[in-house]
DSSP file (Angstrom, degrees, kcal/mol; ACC not computed):
  #  RESIDUE AA STRUCTURE BP1 BP2  ACC     N-H-->O    O-->H-N    N-H-->O    O-->H-N    TCO  KAPPA ALPHA  PHI   PSI    X-CA   Y-CA   Z-CA
    1    1 A X              0   0    0      0, 0.0     2,-0.2     0, 0.0     5,-0.0   0.000 360.0 360.0 360.0 138.9   89.0   47.3  117.0
    2    2 A X    >   -     0   0    0      1,-0.0     3,-1.7     0, 0.0     4,-0.5  -0.742 360.0-102.0-120.6 167.8   85.4   48.6  117.5
    3    3 A X  G >  S+     0   0    0      1,-0.3     3,-1.0    -2,-0.2    -1,-0.0   0.816 118.7  59.0 -58.7 -32.8   83.9   52.0  118.0
    4    4 A X  G 3  S+     0   0    0      1,-0.2    -1,-0.3     3,-0.0     0, 0.0   0.600 101.8  56.6 -74.6  -9.0   83.5   51.4  121.8
    5    5 A X  G <  S+     0   0    0     -3,-1.7    -1,-0.2     2,-0.0    -2,-0.2   0.544  81.2 110.3 -96.4  -8.8   87.2   50.8  122.1
    6    6 A X    <   +     0   0    0     -3,-1.0     2,-0.3    -4,-0.5    -3,-0.0  -0.457  41.3 171.8 -71.5 136.7   88.3   54.2  120.6
    7    7 A X        -     0   0    0     -2,-0.2     3,-0.1     3,-0.0    -2,-0.0  -0.980  35.9-100.3-139.4 152.9   89.8   56.7  123.0
    8    8 A X        -     0   0    0     -2,-0.3     3,-0.1     1,-0.1     5,-0.1  -0.329  56.0 -82.0 -66.9 155.7   91.5   60.1  122.6
    9    9 A X    >   -     0   0    0      1,-0.1     3,-2.0     2,-0.1     4,-0.4  -0.253  58.6 -88.0 -57.8 146.3   95.3   60.2  122.7
   10   10 A X  T 3  S+     0   0    0      1,-0.3    -1,-0.1     2,-0.1    -3,-0.0  -0.351 112.7  13.0 -61.5 125.9   96.8   60.2  126.2
   11   11 A X  T 3  S+     0   0    0      2,-0.2    -1,-0.3    -3,-0.1    -2,-0.1   0.281  97.7 103.4  92.4  -8.1   97.1   63.8  127.5
   12   12 A X  S <  S+     0   0    0     -3,-2.0     2,-0.3     2,-0.0    -2,-0.1   0.684  75.0  53.5 -81.0 -17.0   94.9   65.4  124.8
   13   13 A X        -     0   0    0     -4,-0.4     2,-0.3    -5,-0.1    -2,-0.2  -0.880  65.6-166.2-119.8 152.6   91.9   65.9  127.0
   14   14 A X        -     0   0    0     -2,-0.3     2,-0.3     0, 0.0    -2,-0.0  -0.966  25.1-112.4-134.5 149.2   91.6   67.6  130.3
   15   15 A X        -     0   0    0     -2,-0.3     2,-0.1     1,-0.1     3,-0.0  -0.631  38.2-115.9 -78.8 140.8   88.9   67.7  133.0
   16   16 A X        -     0   0    0     -2,-0.3     2,-0.4     1,-0.1    -1,-0.1  -0.465  28.7-107.1 -72.7 144.6   87.1   71.0  133.4
   17   17 A X        -     0   0    0     -2,-0.1     2,-1.1     1,-0.1    -1,-0.1  -0.607  27.4-147.2 -65.1 123.9   87.5   72.9  136.7
   18   18 A X    >   -     0   0    0     -2,-0.4     3,-0.5     7,-0.2     2,-0.3  -0.774  24.7-168.9 -98.1  93.7   84.2   72.6  138.5
   19   19 A X  T 3   +     0   0    0     -2,-1.1     9,-0.1     1,-0.2    13,-0.0  -0.579  59.4  16.3 -88.5 139.7   84.1   75.9  140.3
   20   20 A X  T 3  S+     0   0    0      7,-0.6    -1,-0.2    -2,-0.3     8,-0.1   0.860  82.6 123.1  76.7  35.8   81.7   76.8  143.0
   21   21 A X  S <  S-     0   0    0     -3,-0.5     3,-0.2     1,-0.4     4,-0.1  -0.074  74.7 -90.7-123.7  32.1   80.5   73.3  143.7
   22   22 A X    > > -     0   0    0      5,-0.2     3,-1.3     1,-0.2     5,-0.6  -0.069  52.1 -57.8  92.1 170.7   81.3   73.1  147.4
   23   23 A X  G > 5S+     0   0    0      1,-0.3     3,-1.7     2,-0.2     5,-0.4   0.816 123.8  65.2 -61.9 -36.0   84.1   72.0  149.7
   24   24 A X  G 3 5S+     0   0    0      1,-0.3    -1,-0.3    -3,-0.2    -2,-0.1   0.657  88.8  69.0 -65.4 -17.1   84.2   68.4  148.3
   25   25 A X  G < 5S-     0   0    0     -3,-1.3    -1,-0.3    -4,-0.1    -2,-0.2   0.682 108.0-120.6 -78.6 -14.3   85.3   69.7  144.9
   26   26 A X  T < 5S+     0   0    0     -3,-1.7    -2,-0.1    -4,-0.3    -3,-0.1   0.388 102.7  75.4  91.5  -5.7   88.7   70.8  146.3
   27   27 A X      < +     0   0    0     -5,-0.6    -7,-0.6    -9,-0.2     4,-0.2  -0.188  66.9 135.2-130.2  40.5   87.9   74.4  145.2
   28   28 A X    >   +     0   0    0     -5,-0.4     2,-1.2     3,-0.1     3,-1.2   0.016  48.9  34.5 -79.7-171.2   85.4   75.4  147.9
   29   29 A X  T 3  S+     0   0    0      1,-0.3    -1,-0.1     2,-0.1    -7,-0.1  -0.490 132.6  14.9  69.2 -95.6   85.3   78.6  149.9
   30   30 A X  T >  S-     0   0    0     -2,-1.2     3,-1.4     5,-0.0    -1,-0.3   0.520  94.3-131.7 -92.9  -5.2   86.5   81.3  147.6
   31   31 A X  T <   -     0   0    0     -3,-1.2    -3,-0.1     1,-0.3    -2,-0.1   0.896  69.7 -55.9  58.0  41.2   86.1   79.1  144.4
   32   32 A X  T 3  S+     0   0    0     -4,-0.4    -1,-0.3     1,-0.1    -4,-0.1   0.543 118.7 108.2  69.1  14.6   89.6   80.0  143.1
   33   33 A X  S <  S-     0   0    0     -3,-1.4    -2,-0.1     1,-0.3    -1,-0.1   0.453  73.2-135.1 -97.7  -3.5   88.8   83.8  143.3
   34   34 A X        -     0   0    0      6,-0.1     2,-0.5     5,-0.0    -1,-0.3  -0.288  42.3 -42.1  76.1-169.9   90.9   84.7  146.3
   35   35 A X  S    S-     0   0    0     -2,-0.0     5,-0.1     0, 0.0    -5,-0.0  -0.854  92.3 -38.8-102.7 128.1   89.8   86.9  149.1
   36   36 A X  S    S+     0   0    0     -2,-0.5     4,-0.1     4,-0.1     3,-0.1   0.249  80.6 101.6  57.5-179.6   87.7   90.2  148.7
   37   37 A X  S >> S-     0   0    0      1,-0.1     3,-1.5     2,-0.1     4,-0.5   0.058  85.9 -72.2  87.0 162.7   88.2   92.8  145.9
   38   38 A X  G >4 S+     0   0    0      1,-0.3     3,-1.6     2,-0.2     6,-0.2   0.886 127.5  58.2 -59.8 -41.5   86.3   93.5  142.7
   39   39 A X  G 34 S+     0   0    0      1,-0.3    -1,-0.3    -3,-0.1    -2,-0.1   0.666 101.9  55.0 -65.0 -15.7   87.6   90.4  140.9
   40   40 A X  G <4 S+     0   0    0     -3,-1.5    -1,-0.3    -4,-0.1    -2,-0.2   0.622  94.7  87.4 -89.1 -14.4   86.2   88.1  143.6
   41   41 A X  S X< S-     0   0    0     -3,-1.6     3,-1.0    -4,-0.5     2,-0.2  -0.460  84.8-107.8 -88.0 155.4   82.7   89.6  143.2
   42   42 A X  T 3  S+     0   0    0      1,-0.2     3,-0.1    -2,-0.1    -1,-0.1  -0.513 103.0  33.8 -74.0 151.0   80.0   88.4  140.7
   43   43 A X  T 3  S+     0   0    0      1,-0.3     2,-0.3    -2,-0.2    -1,-0.2   0.488  81.2 145.6  85.1   0.9   79.4   90.7  137.8
   44   44 A X    <   +     0   0    0     -3,-1.0     2,-0.3    -6,-0.2    -1,-0.3  -0.564  19.3 172.7 -74.4 134.6   83.0   91.9  137.6
   45   45 A X        -     0   0    0     -2,-0.3     2,-0.2    -3,-0.1    -6,-0.0  -0.971  26.2-131.7-142.2 132.9   84.3   92.7  134.1
   46   46 A X        -     0   0    0     -2,-0.3     3,-0.1     1,-0.1    -2,-0.0  -0.557  30.3-108.7 -81.0 140.2   87.6   94.2  133.2
   47   47 A X    >   -     0   0    0     -2,-0.2     3,-1.8     1,-0.1     2,-0.1  -0.343  42.3 -93.7 -61.8 147.8   87.6   97.1  130.7
   48   48 A X  T 3  S+     0   0    0      1,-0.3    -1,-0.1     3,-0.0     3,-0.1  -0.429 112.9  13.3 -59.1 131.6   89.0   96.3  127.3
   49   49 A X  T 3  S+     0   0    0      1,-0.2    -1,-0.3    -2,-0.1     2,-0.2   0.548  87.3 153.3  77.4   6.6   92.8   97.3  127.3
   50   50 A X    <   -     0   0    0     -3,-1.8    -1,-0.2     1,-0.1     5,-0.1  -0.523  24.4-172.8 -72.6 133.4   92.9   97.6  131.1
   51   51 A X    >   -     0   0    0      3,-0.5     3,-1.1    -2,-0.2    -1,-0.1  -0.149  57.6 -83.9-122.8  39.3   96.5   96.9  132.3
   52   52 A X  T 3  S-     0   0    0      1,-0.3     3,-0.1     2,-0.0    -2,-0.1   0.797  92.1 -47.9  70.2  29.4   96.0   96.8  136.1
   53   53 A X  T 3  S+     0   0    0      1,-0.4    -1,-0.3     0, 0.0     2,-0.1   0.198 106.7 128.0  96.4 -17.9   96.3  100.6  136.5
   54   54 A X  S <  S-     0   0    0     -3,-1.1    -3,-0.5     1,-0.1    -1,-0.4  -0.438  80.4 -87.9 -67.4 147.2   99.4  100.9  134.4
   55   55 A X        -     0   0    0     -3,-0.1    -1,-0.1    -2,-0.1     5,-0.1  -0.429  56.2-117.4 -61.4 117.7   99.0  103.5  131.6
   56   56 A X    >>  -     0   0    0     -2,-0.4     4,-1.8     1,-0.1     3,-1.8  -0.063  15.7-111.7 -64.6 156.6   97.5  101.5  128.8
   57   57 A X  H 3> S+     0   0    0      1,-0.3     4,-2.1    -8,-0.2    -1,-0.1   0.854 114.6  57.5 -58.2 -41.1   99.2  101.0  125.5
   58   58 A X  H 34 S+     0   0    0      1,-0.2    -1,-0.3     2,-0.2    -2,-0.1   0.668 113.0  41.7 -67.6 -14.9   96.8  103.1  123.5
   59   59 A X  H <4 S+     0   0    0     -3,-1.8    -1,-0.2     1,-0.1    -2,-0.2   0.672 111.6  55.2 -99.7 -23.2   97.6  106.1  125.7
   60   60 A X  H  < S+     0   0    0     -4,-1.8     2,-0.3    -5,-0.1    -2,-0.2   0.840  91.7  80.6 -76.6 -35.6  101.3  105.5  125.9
   61   61 A X  S  < S-     0   0    0     -4,-2.1     2,-0.1    -5,-0.2    -5,-0.0  -0.542  88.0-113.7 -77.3 135.7  101.9  105.5  122.2
   62   62 A X        -     0   0    0     -2,-0.3     2,-0.3     1,-0.1    -1,-0.1  -0.377  26.8-139.7 -68.9 145.8  102.2  108.9  120.5
   63   63 A X        +     0   0    0     -4,-0.1     2,-0.3    -2,-0.1    -1,-0.1  -0.813  28.8 158.7-104.8 146.4   99.5  110.0  118.1
   64   64 A X        +     0   0    0     -2,-0.3     0, 0.0     0, 0.0     0, 0.0  -0.981  35.3  27.0-158.3 161.8  100.1  111.8  114.8
   65   65 A X        -     0   0    0     -2,-0.3     2,-0.3     1,-0.0    -2,-0.0  -0.054  61.4-127.3  77.6 177.8   98.5  112.5  111.5
   66   66 A X        -     0   0    0      2,-0.0     2,-0.6     0, 0.0    -1,-0.0  -0.985  10.3-115.2-159.1 162.8   94.8  112.6  110.6
   67   67 A X        -     0   0    0     -2,-0.3     2,-0.6     4,-0.0    -2,-0.0  -0.928  27.8-133.9-108.4 123.7   92.3  111.1  108.2
   68   68 A X    >   -     0   0    0     -2,-0.6     3,-1.3     1,-0.2    -2,-0.0  -0.638  10.5-160.5 -74.1 114.7   90.6  113.5  105.9
   69   69 A X  T 3  S+     0   0    0     -2,-0.6    -1,-0.2     1,-0.3    -2,-0.0   0.669  89.8  56.2 -72.2 -15.1   87.0  112.7  105.9
   70   70 A X  T 3  S+     0   0    0      2,-0.1    -1,-0.3    -3,-0.0    -2,-0.1   0.419  78.8 123.8 -94.1  -2.2   86.5  114.6  102.6
   71   71 A X    <   -     0   0    0     -3,-1.3     2,-0.6     1,-0.1    -4,-0.0  -0.345  51.9-149.8 -64.1 135.6   89.1  112.5  100.7
   72   72 A X        -     0   0    0     -2,-0.1     2,-0.5     2,-0.0    -1,-0.1  -0.945  11.6-149.3-109.4 119.3   87.8  110.8   97.5
   73   73 A X        -     0   0    0     -2,-0.6    37,-0.5     2,-0.0     2,-0.3  -0.763  13.2-162.5 -92.2 130.0   89.7  107.5   96.9
   74   74 A X  E     -a  110   0A   0     -2,-0.5     2,-0.7    35,-0.1    37,-0.2  -0.797  22.4-126.6-108.0 151.9   90.1  106.5   93.3
   75   75 A X  E     -a  111   0A   0     35,-3.6    37,-2.1    -2,-0.3     2,-0.3  -0.909  35.5-138.9 -95.4 114.8   91.0  103.1   91.8
   76   76 A X  E     +a  112   0A   0     -2,-0.7     2,-0.4    35,-0.2    37,-0.2  -0.587  24.3 179.8 -84.5 129.9   94.0  104.0   89.5
   77   77 A X  E     -a  113   0A   0     35,-2.4    37,-2.4    -2,-0.3     2,-0.1  -0.993  18.0-141.3-130.8 122.6   94.1  102.4   86.0
   78   78 A X  E >>  -a  114   0A   0     -2,-0.4     4,-1.7    35,-0.2     3,-0.5  -0.424  21.1-117.9 -81.4 157.5   97.0  103.2   83.7
   79   79 A X  H 3> S+     0   0    0     35,-1.6     4,-2.8    37,-0.4    38,-0.2   0.826 114.5  61.2 -61.0 -32.1   96.7  103.6   79.9
   80   80 A X  H 3> S+     0   0    0     36,-1.8     4,-2.0     2,-0.2    -1,-0.2   0.883 104.6  49.3 -63.1 -35.5   99.0  100.6   79.4
   81   81 A X  H <> S+     0   0    0     -3,-0.5     4,-2.1    35,-0.3    -1,-0.2   0.906 111.9  47.9 -66.7 -43.8   96.4   98.4   81.2
   82   82 A X  H  X S+     0   0    0     -4,-1.7     4,-2.8     2,-0.2    -2,-0.2   0.897 108.2  55.5 -64.4 -38.3   93.6   99.9   79.0
   83   83 A X  H  X S+     0   0    0     -4,-2.8     4,-2.4    35,-0.2    -2,-0.2   0.932 108.8  47.2 -60.4 -44.4   95.7   99.2   75.9
   84   84 A X  H  X S+     0   0    0     -4,-2.0     4,-1.7     1,-0.2    -1,-0.2   0.914 112.8  49.7 -63.2 -41.5   96.0   95.6   76.9
   85   85 A X  H  X S+     0   0    0     -4,-2.1     4,-2.5     2,-0.2     5,-0.2   0.880 110.0  50.0 -62.1 -40.7   92.2   95.4   77.5
   86   86 A X  H  X S+     0   0    0     -4,-2.8     4,-2.3     1,-0.2     5,-0.2   0.935 111.4  49.3 -65.7 -45.5   91.4   97.0   74.1
   87   87 A X  H  < S+     0   0    0     -4,-2.4    -1,-0.2     1,-0.2    -2,-0.2   0.825 115.0  45.8 -62.8 -33.6   93.7   94.5   72.4
   88   88 A X  H  < S+     0   0    0     -4,-1.7    -2,-0.2    -5,-0.2    -1,-0.2   0.916 128.6  19.6 -78.5 -42.2   92.0   91.6   74.2
   89   89 A X  H  < S-     0   0    0     -4,-2.5    -2,-0.2    -5,-0.1    -3,-0.2   0.409  92.5-134.8-114.4   6.2   88.3   92.4   73.9
   90   90 A X     <  +     0   0    0     -4,-2.3     2,-0.3    -5,-0.2    -3,-0.1   0.919  41.4 160.0  44.3  78.8   88.3   94.8   70.9
   91   91 A X        -     0   0    0     -5,-0.2    -1,-0.1     1,-0.1     3,-0.1  -0.890  38.5-157.2-125.1 155.8   86.1   97.7   72.0
   92   92 A X  S    S+     0   0    0     -2,-0.3    32,-2.4     1,-0.2     2,-0.4   0.608  84.2  48.0-105.8 -16.9   85.7  101.3   70.7
   93   93 A X  E     -c  124   0B   0     30,-0.2     2,-0.5    32,-0.0    -1,-0.2  -0.989  65.4-165.0-128.3 130.8   84.2  102.7   74.0
   94   94 A X  E     +c  125   0B   0     30,-2.9    32,-3.0    -2,-0.4     2,-0.2  -0.961  16.2 168.7-114.7 121.0   85.4  102.0   77.5
   95   95 A X     >  -     0   0    0     -2,-0.5     4,-1.8    30,-0.2     3,-0.2  -0.678  52.1 -97.2-118.9 174.6   83.1  102.8   80.4
   96   96 A X  H  > S+     0   0    0      1,-0.2     4,-2.3    -2,-0.2     5,-0.2   0.893 124.5  57.1 -61.7 -39.9   83.3  102.1   84.1
   97   97 A X  H  > S+     0   0    0      1,-0.2     4,-2.2     2,-0.2    -1,-0.2   0.845 103.6  52.6 -55.9 -38.1   81.0   99.1   83.5
   98   98 A X  H  > S+     0   0    0     -3,-0.2     4,-1.6     2,-0.2    -1,-0.2   0.901 109.9  48.4 -65.9 -40.6   83.5   97.7   81.0
   99   99 A X  H  X>S+     0   0    0     -4,-1.8     5,-2.4     2,-0.2     6,-1.0   0.879 110.8  51.3 -66.0 -38.7   86.3   97.9   83.6
  100  100 A X  H ><5S+     0   0    0     -4,-2.3     3,-0.9     1,-0.2    -2,-0.2   0.920 110.2  48.5 -63.5 -44.1   84.1   96.2   86.2
  101  101 A X  H 3<5S+     0   0    0     -4,-2.2    -1,-0.2     1,-0.2    -2,-0.2   0.843 110.1  52.5 -64.0 -34.5   83.3   93.3   83.8
  102  102 A X  H 3<5S-     0   0    0     -4,-1.6    -1,-0.2    -5,-0.1    -2,-0.2   0.558 115.8-117.6 -80.4 -10.2   87.0   93.0   83.0
  103  103 A X  T <<5S+     0   0    0     -3,-0.9    -3,-0.2    -4,-0.6    -2,-0.1   0.603  83.2 117.9  86.3  10.9   87.8   92.8   86.8
  104  104 A X  S   <S+     0   0    0     -5,-2.4     2,-0.3    -6,-0.2    -4,-0.2   0.677  81.7  15.5 -85.5 -18.8   89.9   96.0   86.8
  105  105 A X  S    S-     0   0    0     -6,-1.0    -2,-0.3    -9,-0.1     2,-0.2  -0.977  73.9-123.6-148.2 162.1   87.5   97.8   89.2
  106  106 A X    >   -     0   0    0     -2,-0.3     3,-1.6    -3,-0.1    -6,-0.1  -0.615  36.5-104.8-102.5 165.9   84.7   96.9   91.6
  107  107 A X  T 3  S+     0   0    0      1,-0.3    -1,-0.1    -2,-0.2    -7,-0.0   0.724 120.2  53.2 -67.2 -17.8   81.2   98.5   91.4
  108  108 A X  T 3  S+     0   0    0      2,-0.1    -1,-0.3     0, 0.0     2,-0.1   0.525  90.3 102.7 -92.7  -7.4   82.0  100.7   94.5
  109  109 A X    <   -     0   0    0     -3,-1.6     2,-0.5   -35,-0.0   -35,-0.1  -0.456  64.3-141.1 -79.4 147.2   85.2  102.1   93.0
  110  110 A X  E     -a   74   0A   0    -37,-0.5   -35,-3.6    -2,-0.1     2,-0.4  -0.940  29.1-137.8 -97.3 135.2   85.7  105.5   91.5
  111  111 A X  E     -a   75   0A   0     -2,-0.5    18,-1.4   -37,-0.2    17,-1.2  -0.802  20.8-174.3-103.9 128.9   88.0  105.1   88.6
  112  112 A X  E     -ab  76 129A   0    -37,-2.1   -35,-2.4    -2,-0.4     2,-0.5  -0.985  17.4-142.7-120.2 132.7   90.8  107.5   87.6
  113  113 A X  E     -ab  77 130A   0     16,-2.4    18,-2.1    -2,-0.4     2,-0.3  -0.823  17.5-161.2 -97.1 129.7   92.7  107.0   84.4
  114  114 A X  E     -a   78   0A   0    -37,-2.4   -35,-1.6    -2,-0.5    -2,-0.0  -0.806  21.8-126.5-111.8 153.2   96.4  107.7   84.6
  115  115 A X        +     0   0    0     -2,-0.3     2,-0.3   -37,-0.2   -37,-0.1   0.054  61.0 128.8 -89.3  27.2   98.8  108.3   81.7
  116  116 A X        +     0   0    0    -39,-0.1   -36,-1.8     2,-0.0   -37,-0.4  -0.673  56.4  15.4 -86.1 134.2  101.5  105.7   82.4
  117  117 A X  S    S-     0   0    0     -2,-0.3     2,-0.2   -38,-0.2   -38,-0.1  -0.222  97.6 -43.6 101.4 173.1  102.5  103.4   79.6
  118  118 A X        -     0   0    0     -2,-0.1     2,-0.3   -39,-0.1   -35,-0.2  -0.526  51.9-178.8 -77.1 143.5  102.2  103.1   75.8
  119  119 A X        +     0   0    0     -2,-0.2   -39,-0.1   -36,-0.1    -2,-0.0  -0.931  17.8 154.8-147.4 119.2   98.7  103.9   74.3
  120  120 A X        +     0   0    0     -2,-0.3     2,-0.3    21,-0.0    -1,-0.1   0.111  38.4 108.8-136.6  24.0   97.9  103.8   70.6
  121  121 A X        -     0   0    0      2,-0.0     2,-0.9   -29,-0.0    20,-0.1  -0.793  61.8-133.6-107.9 149.2   94.2  103.2   70.3
  122  122 A X        +     0   0    0     -2,-0.3     2,-0.3    20,-0.1    20,-0.1  -0.827  53.1 142.9 -95.3  97.8   91.4  105.5   69.2
  123  123 A X        -     0   0    0     -2,-0.9    21,-1.1    15,-0.2     2,-0.7  -0.941  53.2-123.8-136.2 152.6   88.8  104.9   71.9
  124  124 A X  E     -cd  93 144B   0    -32,-2.4   -30,-2.9    -2,-0.3     2,-0.5  -0.900  32.7-164.5 -98.0 117.4   86.2  107.0   73.9
  125  125 A X  E     -cd  94 145B   0     19,-3.0    21,-3.1    -2,-0.7     2,-0.5  -0.893   9.4-168.0-109.7 128.4   86.9  106.5   77.6
  126  126 A X  E     + d   0 146B   0    -32,-3.0     2,-0.3    -2,-0.5    21,-0.2  -0.976  26.7 140.8-116.6 123.6   84.4  107.4   80.3
  127  127 A X  E     - d   0 147B   0     19,-2.0    21,-2.4    -2,-0.5   -15,-0.1  -0.899  60.7-103.8-149.9 175.5   85.7  107.5   83.9
  128  128 A X  S    S+     0   0    0    -17,-1.2     2,-0.3    -2,-0.3   -16,-0.2   0.787  98.8   0.9 -76.3 -30.5   85.3  109.5   87.1
  129  129 A X  E     -b  112   0A   0    -18,-1.4   -16,-2.4    17,-0.1     2,-0.3  -0.990  59.1-160.9-156.1 156.5   88.7  111.3   86.7
  130  130 A X  E     -b  113   0A   0     -2,-0.3   -16,-0.2   -18,-0.2     2,-0.2  -0.987  21.1-123.5-138.6 148.5   91.7  111.6   84.4
  131  131 A X     >  -     0   0    0    -18,-2.1     4,-2.2    -2,-0.3     5,-0.2  -0.524  31.9-113.0 -79.7 159.5   95.2  112.8   84.8
  132  132 A X  H  > S+     0   0    0      1,-0.2     4,-2.2     2,-0.2     5,-0.1   0.880 118.6  50.9 -63.0 -36.2   96.4  115.6   82.5
  133  133 A X  H  > S+     0   0    0      2,-0.2     4,-2.1     1,-0.2    -1,-0.2   0.844 108.8  52.6 -72.3 -29.3   98.9  113.2   80.8
  134  134 A X  H  > S+     0   0    0    -21,-0.2     4,-2.7     2,-0.2     5,-0.2   0.941 109.5  48.0 -66.9 -47.1   96.1  110.6   80.2
  135  135 A X  H  X S+     0   0    0     -4,-2.2     4,-2.9     1,-0.2     5,-0.2   0.928 112.9  50.0 -57.3 -46.1   93.8  113.2   78.6
  136  136 A X  H  X S+     0   0    0     -4,-2.2     4,-1.7     1,-0.2    -1,-0.2   0.910 112.4  45.8 -59.5 -44.6   96.7  114.3   76.4
  137  137 A X  H  X S+     0   0    0     -4,-2.1     4,-0.8     2,-0.2    -1,-0.2   0.897 113.7  48.4 -66.0 -40.5   97.6  110.8   75.3
  138  138 A X  H ><>S+     0   0    0     -4,-2.7     5,-2.2     1,-0.2     3,-0.7   0.927 114.7  45.0 -65.6 -45.6   93.9  109.8   74.6
  139  139 A X  H ><5S+     0   0    0     -4,-2.9     3,-1.2     1,-0.2    -1,-0.2   0.765 104.4  63.0 -72.1 -23.8   93.4  113.0   72.5
  140  140 A X  H 3<5S+     0   0    0     -4,-1.7    -1,-0.2     1,-0.2    -2,-0.2   0.745 104.4  48.3 -66.8 -25.2   96.6  112.6   70.7
  141  141 A X  T <<5S-     0   0    0     -4,-0.8    -1,-0.2    -3,-0.7    -2,-0.2   0.089 125.2-104.5-100.6  20.1   95.2  109.3   69.3
  142  142 A X  T < 5S+     0   0    0     -3,-1.2    -3,-0.2     1,-0.2     2,-0.2   0.815  80.5 128.5  60.7  35.1   91.9  111.1   68.3
  143  143 A X      < -     0   0    0     -5,-2.2     2,-0.4   -22,-0.1   -19,-0.2  -0.502  53.9-121.7-103.5 177.5   89.9  109.6   71.2
  144  144 A X  E     -d  124   0B   0    -21,-1.1   -19,-3.0    -2,-0.2     2,-0.6  -0.969   8.9-153.3-125.6 142.2   87.8  111.3   73.8
  145  145 A X  E     -d  125   0B   0     -2,-0.4     2,-0.5   -21,-0.2   -19,-0.2  -0.965  17.4-172.4-113.8 114.0   88.0  111.4   77.6
  146  146 A X  E     -d  126   0B   0    -21,-3.1   -19,-2.0    -2,-0.6     2,-0.3  -0.934  12.6-144.4-114.0 127.4   84.7  112.0   79.3
  147  147 A X  E      d  127   0B   0     -2,-0.5   -19,-0.2   -21,-0.2   -18,-0.1  -0.675 360.0 360.0 -86.9 138.9   84.3  112.6   83.1
  148  148 A X              0   0    0    -21,-2.4   -20,-0.2    -2,-0.3    -1,-0.1   0.442 360.0 360.0 -78.9 360.0   81.3  111.3   84.9
């Protein structure tokens, strides 16, 4: 077998419709567009979501709720996660940069420390926000919680 003998599998290729190429093409006259109307004209484009005059889906479905534009989204990190990080890398100060390097937050995240889990280290933690239980647990172990 040579390269010039290779062919695609039977039925896997199709000939393109050659539209608007005269009567001899078998698609002459209206060029498969039918007679008259907007869709037969050049330059016609249907609006996104248009359903032929039927009420479109985005208008049929009920709307509810809202998005608060002033909401500040935080990346939540529990004290149990911080405890595991402290045992792993042995640090006395934890900042947002430390959490980014450890892969617990990205550089665009605001970080909030939550008080879930066991915590037994004396460390200084700097973050954007803290829960009351997290502050209590950190200060109970003679550490400090500093808000940015």
